[in-house]
N, C-alpha and C positions, 0 to 999 in steps of 0.2 A: 620671119625672115632669111631667105635665101644666102644661105654662106659665100663669099667667094675663090676658098680654099681653106686645107684641110685645117689650118691650122687658126683659122676663122673656126672652121665647124667646133674640133674638141673646145677653144674656149668656152664657146655658146654650151656646151654638153658640163663641162663641166660649173657657170655659173649657175646652173637650174634658176636663169631667168625665167617669170611666173609667163610674160609675153611674147617666151619663143616658140611659139608650138610646134614647130619641126622635130620635134624631142620625144620620145613616144617611151615610158619608164614603163618595167614590168615590173612584176611585184612577189615576196613569197606568201603565203597561208597570212604571215605574221604581218601583215604588209608593210615589209621594209625593199626597199630598191635592190633587185638581181639586177641589174643590168638598162642599159637608157641604150635606149638606139636613137641616128637619125641617117638622115640620106642628102646627098649630097650631087651634084653633078658639077664637074668640070667643066672649059673653058671646050674643050672636043667634043664634049654630049655623053662624055662614061659617068655613069649612076656610082657610088662607093656609095654601101653601108656601112655608118661609123659604129660602133661598138665602145661601151665606158661601161665594165663589169664594174658593179661594187660588191665582189666575191671574191672568191681564191680563184685563182686563174685555170687549177686544174678541174676548177663547176661547171666551163664554157666549150663546149663544142659549137663550132657554128655548117650546118648545113647550109649548102648552095643547090637547094632543086630548080635542076634542069627540065627540060622535055624531055633527054634522051639519058639523062643520067645524074648522079648523084656526087657532089664533093663534099667532101667531109673537111674541116680542120680541128685537129682532135688537140687539147691542153697539151703545151708542151713542146708544136709542132710546129707556131709559128717563127717569121724568122725578121729581127729585127728591124725597122729602115732608117 
């Protein structure tokens, strides 16, 4: 189900509703969820990848692979909104 805004996306991600096919869980070797991801699109057409970590913040690095370069968000460098 397409979510209308980031608050709705976060609520769906946290709820773990079985019918929400937009969430993807990534697990470790012990079958514990490490992170849940969800992609949404805003009214202006911009896509947002949402990550809901289930581990310590310092265990997550985000890499955005673009055609000409790579953007990396290291643990502890994000800014709260």
